[in-house]
C-alpha positions as CSV (number, residue, x, y, z in Angstrom):
1,M,0.2,-0.2,0.4
2,S,1.9,3.0,-1.1
3,T,1.4,6.7,0.3
4,P,0.7,9.3,-2.3
5,A,3.4,12.6,-2.3
6,A,2.3,16.0,-0.8
7,V,2.7,18.5,-3.6
8,A,1.4,21.5,-2.0
9,T,-0.3,23.4,0.8
10,L,-2.6,26.0,-0.1
11,R,-2.5,28.9,3.1
12,A,-4.9,32.0,3.8
13,Q,-8.0,31.2,5.5
14,S,-8.3,31.3,8.9
15,H,-11.0,29.4,9.5
16,P,-12.0,25.3,8.8
17,I,-12.3,24.4,5.3
18,T,-15.7,22.6,4.7
19,A,-16.1,22.8,0.5
20,I,-13.7,22.2,-2.3
21,A,-14.6,22.6,-5.8
22,F,-12.2,22.1,-8.9
23,H,-12.3,23.8,-12.3
24,S,-13.2,21.7,-15.3
25,S,-9.6,23.4,-16.6
26,N,-7.9,22.0,-13.6
27,L,-5.9,25.4,-13.3
28,R,-8.0,26.7,-10.5
29,L,-9.7,25.5,-7.3
30,V,-12.4,26.9,-5.1
31,S,-12.8,26.8,-1.4
32,G,-15.2,27.7,1.1
33,D,-14.6,27.9,5.0
34,D,-16.4,28.0,8.2
35,D,-17.0,31.9,8.5
36,G,-18.7,31.9,4.8
37,W,-15.5,33.0,3.2
38,C,-14.5,31.8,-0.5
39,I,-11.2,31.8,-2.0
40,Q,-10.6,31.3,-5.6
41,W,-7.0,29.9,-6.0
42,S,-4.4,29.5,-8.6
43,L,-3.0,26.1,-8.8
44,V,-0.4,27.5,-11.1
45,T,1.1,29.9,-8.9
46,R,-0.9,28.3,-5.7
47,R,-1.9,32.0,-4.7
48,P,-5.6,33.6,-4.3
49,L,-7.4,34.7,-7.7
50,A,-10.4,36.3,-5.7
51,V,-10.8,36.6,-2.4
52,W,-15.2,37.4,-1.2
53,K,-17.2,36.8,1.7
54,S,-20.0,34.5,0.1
55,H,-22.4,34.0,3.4
56,S,-22.9,35.2,6.8
57,A,-22.7,31.7,7.7
58,A,-20.6,28.5,7.4
59,L,-20.4,27.2,3.5
60,L,-22.1,23.7,3.3
61,T,-20.8,23.3,-0.6
62,V,-19.1,25.2,-3.7
63,K,-19.8,23.6,-7.4
64,W,-19.1,24.5,-10.4
65,M,-22.4,24.4,-12.8
66,S,-20.4,25.4,-15.5
67,D,-17.0,27.1,-16.7
68,E,-18.4,30.2,-15.4
69,L,-21.2,29.9,-12.6
70,L,-20.4,29.1,-9.2
71,L,-23.1,27.7,-6.8
72,T,-22.3,28.3,-3.1
73,H,-24.5,27.0,-0.2
74,G,-24.4,28.3,3.4
75,R,-25.5,27.6,6.8
76,D,-27.4,31.1,6.6
77,N,-30.4,29.6,4.5
78,K,-29.1,30.8,1.4
79,L,-28.1,29.7,-2.1
80,Y,-26.6,31.9,-4.8
81,L,-25.2,31.5,-8.0
82,H,-22.6,33.8,-9.1
83,R,-20.6,34.4,-12.4
84,L,-16.8,34.2,-12.2
85,N,-15.3,35.6,-15.1
86,D,-12.8,38.0,-16.1
87,S,-14.1,40.9,-14.0
88,P,-11.3,42.0,-11.1
89,L,-11.8,40.9,-7.4
90,D,-10.5,41.3,-4.4
91,T,-7.2,39.1,-3.3
92,D,-6.0,40.5,0.1
93,I,-6.4,37.9,2.5
94,P,-8.9,39.0,5.4
95,S,-8.6,39.2,9.3
96,A,-10.9,39.7,12.3
97,D,-11.0,42.9,12.1
98,N,-11.6,43.7,8.9
99,N,-15.4,44.5,7.2
100,P,-16.2,42.4,4.6
101,D,-18.3,44.8,2.5
102,D,-14.9,46.0,2.1
103,W,-14.2,43.2,-0.8
104,R,-15.8,43.1,-4.1
105,R,-18.3,39.8,-4.8
106,P,-18.8,38.1,-8.2
107,W,-21.9,38.9,-10.2
108,L,-24.8,37.4,-8.7
109,V,-27.1,35.4,-11.3
110,A,-29.6,34.2,-8.9
111,S,-30.5,33.0,-5.3
112,L,-32.6,31.2,-3.3
113,D,-33.9,30.9,0.0
114,V,-33.4,27.3,1.5
115,N,-33.5,25.2,4.3
116,A,-30.2,24.5,5.9
117,L,-30.9,23.3,9.4
118,N,-29.9,19.8,8.4
119,F,-26.4,20.4,7.4
120,C,-27.1,19.0,3.8
121,P,-25.2,20.4,1.2
122,A,-27.2,21.1,-2.0
123,A,-27.0,18.4,-5.2
124,T,-26.4,19.7,-8.7
125,W,-27.3,18.2,-12.4
126,G,-26.3,20.0,-15.7
127,T,-26.0,23.6,-15.2
128,N,-30.0,24.2,-13.8
129,R,-30.9,21.8,-11.7
130,I,-30.8,21.4,-7.9
131,A,-31.8,19.1,-4.8
132,V,-31.8,20.7,-1.1
133,P,-33.6,19.8,1.9
134,G,-37.4,20.8,1.9
135,T,-38.2,24.3,2.9
136,L,-41.0,23.1,5.3
137,D,-39.9,19.8,6.5
138,S,-36.4,18.5,7.2
139,D,-37.4,15.1,6.2
140,T,-38.0,16.0,2.5
141,V,-36.4,17.0,-0.5
142,D,-37.2,20.0,-3.3
143,V,-35.6,20.1,-6.8
144,Y,-35.6,23.3,-8.3
145,D,-34.5,24.8,-11.8
146,L,-33.0,27.9,-11.3
147,L,-32.9,29.4,-15.0
148,P,-34.0,30.9,-17.1
149,E,-36.5,31.2,-14.3
150,L,-37.0,29.8,-10.9
151,R,-39.4,26.9,-10.9
152,R,-39.7,23.6,-8.5
153,P,-40.7,20.7,-11.0
154,Y,-40.4,18.3,-7.5
155,K,-42.0,18.8,-4.4
156,A,-41.4,17.5,-0.7
157,V,-39.8,14.1,-2.1
158,Q,-39.8,11.8,0.6
159,P,-40.5,7.7,1.5
160,K,-43.8,7.3,2.2
161,F,-45.5,4.9,4.5
162,K,-49.2,3.9,5.4
163,T,-48.2,3.9,9.1
164,V,-45.5,6.7,10.0
165,T,-44.5,5.3,13.1
166,I,-43.5,1.8,11.6
167,C,-40.4,3.8,10.3
168,S,-38.9,6.9,10.3
169,V,-35.7,7.5,8.2
170,G,-35.4,11.5,10.3
171,I,-34.2,14.4,8.6
172,V,-32.1,14.6,5.2
173,M,-28.3,14.4,5.5
174,A,-27.4,13.9,2.1
175,I,-28.6,14.2,-1.4
176,E,-27.1,13.3,-4.8
177,L,-29.3,14.0,-8.1
178,M,-29.6,13.1,-11.7
179,E,-31.5,13.6,-14.4
180,D,-33.9,11.1,-13.5
181,R,-33.2,9.7,-10.0
182,L,-32.7,11.6,-6.6
183,I,-30.8,9.8,-4.0
184,A,-31.1,11.0,-0.1
185,G,-29.4,9.5,2.8
186,Y,-31.3,10.1,6.1
187,E,-30.4,10.8,10.0
188,S,-31.4,6.9,10.5
189,G,-29.2,5.5,8.2
190,H,-31.3,4.8,5.6
191,V,-30.3,5.4,1.6
192,A,-33.3,5.9,-0.5
193,I,-33.8,6.2,-4.3
194,F,-36.3,7.9,-6.0
195,K,-37.6,8.3,-9.8
196,L,-38.7,11.3,-11.0
197,H,-41.0,10.9,-13.7
198,E,-41.7,13.9,-16.3
199,D,-45.0,15.0,-14.7
200,G,-43.8,16.0,-11.2
201,I,-44.1,12.6,-9.6
202,S,-41.6,11.1,-7.5
203,T,-41.3,7.0,-6.9
204,K,-39.1,5.5,-4.3
205,I,-37.7,2.2,-6.1
206,Y,-35.0,1.7,-3.3
207,L,-34.6,1.7,0.3
208,C,-32.0,0.6,2.4
209,K,-30.7,0.7,6.0
210,A,-26.8,-0.1,5.4
211,H,-25.5,2.2,8.1
212,S,-26.4,2.0,12.1
213,Q,-25.4,5.8,12.4
214,P,-26.4,9.1,9.8
215,I,-25.4,9.2,6.8
216,L,-23.0,12.1,6.1
217,S,-22.3,11.8,2.1
218,V,-23.2,10.3,-0.9
219,A,-21.6,9.9,-4.7
220,L,-22.4,8.9,-7.7
221,H,-20.6,6.5,-10.4
222,P,-23.3,6.6,-13.6
223,A,-21.1,4.4,-15.9
224,D,-21.3,2.0,-13.2
225,S,-24.6,2.5,-12.2
226,T,-23.8,2.5,-8.6
227,F,-23.4,5.1,-5.8
228,I,-21.7,4.7,-2.6
229,S,-22.6,6.0,1.0
230,S,-20.7,6.8,4.1
231,G,-21.8,8.0,7.8
232,A,-21.2,8.7,11.3
233,D,-20.3,5.0,11.5
234,S,-17.3,2.9,10.1
235,K,-18.9,1.5,7.1
236,I,-18.7,2.5,3.3
237,V,-21.2,0.8,1.2
238,K,-22.2,0.4,-2.2
239,H,-25.3,0.4,-3.9
240,P,-27.2,-0.5,-7.2
241,L,-28.5,2.8,-8.9
242,Y,-30.9,0.6,-11.1
243,P,-32.1,-1.9,-8.4
244,Q,-34.3,-3.8,-10.4
245,L,-32.2,-4.3,-13.2
246,S,-29.1,-5.2,-11.0
247,N,-27.8,-8.9,-12.0
248,I,-25.4,-8.3,-9.4
249,E,-25.2,-10.5,-6.2
250,C,-26.3,-8.8,-3.7
251,K,-26.5,-8.7,0.0
252,T,-29.7,-8.2,1.7
253,V,-31.1,-6.1,4.6
254,T,-34.7,-6.4,6.3
255,E,-36.7,-3.1,5.6
256,F,-40.3,-1.7,6.0
257,G,-41.8,-0.9,2.0
258,D,-44.2,1.4,1.0
259,D,-47.0,-1.3,2.2
260,D,-46.0,-2.1,5.7
261,D,-45.0,-5.4,4.5
262,M,-41.4,-6.5,4.7
263,T,-39.0,-6.3,1.6
264,E,-35.6,-6.8,0.5
265,S,-33.7,-3.5,0.0
266,A,-30.1,-4.7,-1.6
267,Y,-26.8,-3.1,-1.4
268,L,-23.8,-4.4,-3.2
269,R,-20.8,-4.4,-1.2
270,M,-19.6,-3.1,2.0
271,V,-16.0,-2.3,3.6
272,D,-15.5,-1.5,7.3
273,I,-13.0,0.9,7.9
274,K,-12.9,-0.3,11.6
275,H,-13.0,3.8,12.5
276,T,-15.8,5.7,13.2
277,G,-16.9,9.1,11.3
278,I,-16.7,9.1,7.4
279,A,-17.2,12.7,7.0
280,S,-16.9,13.2,3.2
281,I,-16.3,10.7,-0.1
282,D,-16.0,11.7,-3.3
283,I,-15.2,10.0,-6.8
284,R,-12.7,11.0,-9.4
285,D,-13.7,11.3,-13.0
286,D,-12.3,8.4,-14.4
287,E,-14.6,6.5,-11.9
288,K,-11.8,4.2,-10.9
289,I,-10.8,5.3,-7.5
290,C,-12.7,7.2,-4.7
291,A,-11.4,9.0,-1.3
292,V,-13.1,9.6,2.1
293,A,-11.8,12.1,4.6
294,C,-12.2,10.5,8.3
295,W,-12.7,11.7,11.7
296,D,-9.4,10.2,12.6
297,G,-7.8,12.7,10.5
298,M,-7.0,10.0,7.7
299,V,-7.4,10.2,4.3
300,R,-8.1,6.5,2.4
301,V,-8.3,5.6,-1.1
302,F,-9.7,3.1,-2.7
303,L,-10.4,1.3,-5.8
304,Y,-14.0,1.6,-6.7
305,K,-15.0,-1.6,-8.0
306,S,-14.1,-4.2,-5.1
307,L,-13.9,-1.3,-2.5
308,K,-10.2,-2.5,-1.7
309,L,-7.9,0.0,0.2
310,L,-5.4,1.8,-1.8
311,A,-3.5,4.1,0.4
312,S,-4.4,5.8,3.5
313,F,-2.1,8.8,5.0
314,K,-2.7,11.7,7.6
315,G,-4.7,14.2,5.7
316,G,-3.6,17.2,7.8
317,R,-2.2,18.2,11.4
318,Q,-3.7,17.3,15.2
319,Q,-7.0,19.2,14.4
320,G,-8.3,16.9,11.4
321,I,-9.7,16.8,8.4
322,T,-13.2,18.0,7.1
323,C,-13.3,17.4,3.1
324,T,-11.8,15.5,0.2
325,K,-12.1,16.4,-3.8
326,F,-10.8,15.0,-6.7
327,G,-9.5,17.3,-9.5
328,R,-9.7,16.7,-13.3
329,T,-8.0,13.5,-15.2
330,E,-10.0,13.7,-18.6
331,L,-9.4,17.0,-20.1
332,S,-9.4,18.4,-23.5
333,D,-6.1,18.9,-25.6
334,V,-4.3,21.9,-24.7
335,A,-3.3,24.7,-27.2
336,G,0.1,24.8,-28.3
337,L,3.1,26.0,-27.0
338,A,4.2,29.5,-27.4
339,S,7.2,29.6,-29.5
340,D,10.7,32.2,-29.1
341,D,11.7,31.5,-32.8
342,S,9.5,34.1,-34.3
343,E,10.9,36.4,-36.7
344,N,13.1,39.6,-35.4
345,P,12.0,43.0,-36.9
346,A,14.9,44.7,-35.3
347,D,17.5,42.6,-36.9
348,T,18.5,44.7,-39.7
349,T,19.1,47.7,-37.5
350,A,21.6,48.5,-34.5
351,D,19.4,51.5,-33.0
352,D,19.6,50.9,-28.9
353,I,15.5,51.2,-28.9
354,A,15.1,48.7,-31.3
355,L,17.2,46.4,-29.5
356,T,15.4,47.2,-26.6
357,R,11.9,46.6,-28.3
358,V,13.3,43.2,-29.1
359,F,14.7,42.2,-25.5
360,D,11.4,43.0,-23.9
361,R,9.6,41.0,-26.7
362,N,11.8,38.0,-26.3
363,R,11.3,37.8,-22.8
364,A,7.6,38.1,-22.9
365,V,7.6,35.5,-25.1
366,F,9.7,33.5,-22.8
367,S,7.6,34.3,-19.9
368,S,4.2,33.1,-21.6
369,T,6.3,29.6,-22.8
370,V,7.1,28.8,-19.2
371,M,3.6,29.8,-17.9
372,S,2.4,27.6,-20.8
373,K,4.4,24.4,-19.6
374,R,3.8,25.2,-16.1
375,E,-0.2,25.6,-16.8
376,Q,0.3,21.9,-19.4
377,M,1.9,20.5,-16.0
378,V,-0.8,21.5,-14.0
379,R,-3.8,20.5,-16.0
380,N,-2.1,17.1,-16.5
381,Q,-1.2,16.4,-12.8
382,H,-4.2,13.8,-10.6
383,W,-5.0,16.3,-7.7
384,L,-6.6,15.3,-4.6
385,A,-7.3,18.2,-2.2
386,V,-7.7,18.0,1.5
387,G,-9.5,20.4,3.6
388,G,-8.0,21.1,6.9
389,K,-10.0,22.3,10.3
390,D,-6.9,24.3,10.5
391,G,-8.1,26.0,7.6
392,K,-5.3,24.8,5.0
393,I,-5.8,22.7,1.8
394,G,-3.1,20.3,1.0
395,L,-2.8,19.1,-2.5
396,W,-1.4,15.4,-3.1
397,E,-0.4,13.7,-6.7
398,I,-2.1,10.4,-6.9
399,Y,-2.2,7.9,-9.2
């Protein structure tokens, strides 16, 4: 079992890191902290590109909806969609004495009042659709379309039972969203899958209690038609995304169905890491490995197919870690690097001014070439970012 190499540490935020998101270019990263601040980092220079106060309370998640649109969801019951483009923003690092209003904010495209009492991050699908805990009831899920105008195609999605006292799943703790599927993890340790129909109706197609403690995170693997869940217990569980079509040998657990009859809900695989508390789980975009951030301060990397442990290493210092996030591995081809052998317009003169211009031009071309090579190197690295309770972000090069 190998230990990945630590590449760098991003230091700027003074509060625990609560959310991380890589840009699709693999050249930038956005982090959110427990005080509501967001920082957009350059992974080339490893310095802030933009700093702003997004929320008045802790951030629950940051997600790129497109190359320019960034979603932020905070404990202040607000959800914002920002446009991050070439407009200049401040890069100064805030201190406790500063007024957050002194920092410029990105262009606000949309905003939504949401229920953040669950500590449950919003889930996204595509560039427009989101899912959040229900506004009026914390054990339900609402699905919204943000653009071109706000609408709610699915309202109060939840498991339904004829006798409520037979099975109580508690509040929603984690959500994942697809075009026609909604996955929800609950306080009771249940995981449910809902089929989303075009007429706004949702149907529960899977309910499994594979965890003995509340669910803390779920992550999708669409190509494999599976997803995994983790919780406050020590288990990582793989579930079928389309249970009625699954031909894989399943482990079964007894649970209650919609008709209050005993039905068999199946999970595919389970691994027990023997350490309680798996706060965050993420699957890399090549869908071969996944990583978890654990309460014991360790990052554990697994082969997704078999859930075999590949690596285990300490993700932070004594204060512990909060989240993990993979960078991109499947990127489009990079444009050719700049060349410094272009025609020199000053070869025919010995004038000092002309020579100075030639020198300045060659120096600019050289700097551009070096930066292009550095950007290409950063793009091609297989990043794993780990957020710490000390406000630092560790960057690892992994597999």
